[in-house]
C-alpha positions, 0 to 999 in steps of 0.5 A: 499500499502506497500513496499511488495506491491511496490516491486511487482508492480515494478518488474512487471512494469520493466519486462514489460518496459524490454520486450519493450525496455525501460521506465521510473519509478517515485516513490514517497517518503518523506523527511522523507525518508531522515530524522528521524520523532521522533515517525514516525517509520513505515512512515519514514522507508517506505520512505526510503525504496522507495529511496532505491527501486528506486536506486536499480531498477535504477542500475539493469535496467539501462542496459535494458533502463529502468530509475528509479528516485524519487521525494521527497516532502517535506509539500505539504498540502492536504486532507489527511494532513488536521487533522495534519496541526497543527502539520507539519512545519509552513511556517516560518520555510521553507525557501522559506516561504510558503508550497508547491503547488501540480503543483510544483510535477507535472511538475517535474514527467512531466520532469522525464517522458519525453526525457529530463530526458533520462540520469538521473537515480537513481536520487532524486528530492527534492521539499521542499522549502528548508526544508532538506537544513536547515528548519524545526526547531524548532522540538518542542521536544528539549528545546530551550536554549537561547545562 
């Protein structure tokens, strides 16, 4: 799955929604779509692309009753991340002091799919325990210099 296939899929789905009189597109990106990740070029760029795709869909399709929003998760342990758990952020570096639980993404998706979010379009919903607000440090790539 890459950004090109995401675009093609979104175009086909959005045409169906426009023809049907409206709909909701909910994309999922990553905090790395908003911040750099050292030596993480493809992943960070593709997640940034998902965010821009969301915004472009929002501005292009909103007039047809199709809204597009994006969930931007921080660190949520999964089977896919199990092998890299040692290099991912420790709960000590996430301001709320823990990693995420999948239910915390699910409730946002349900909200975005409901009529309660009808006026939300092009929005990013960051679910990261405050990581982008000031956590996820130190990175391990810069020296720690005592002050």
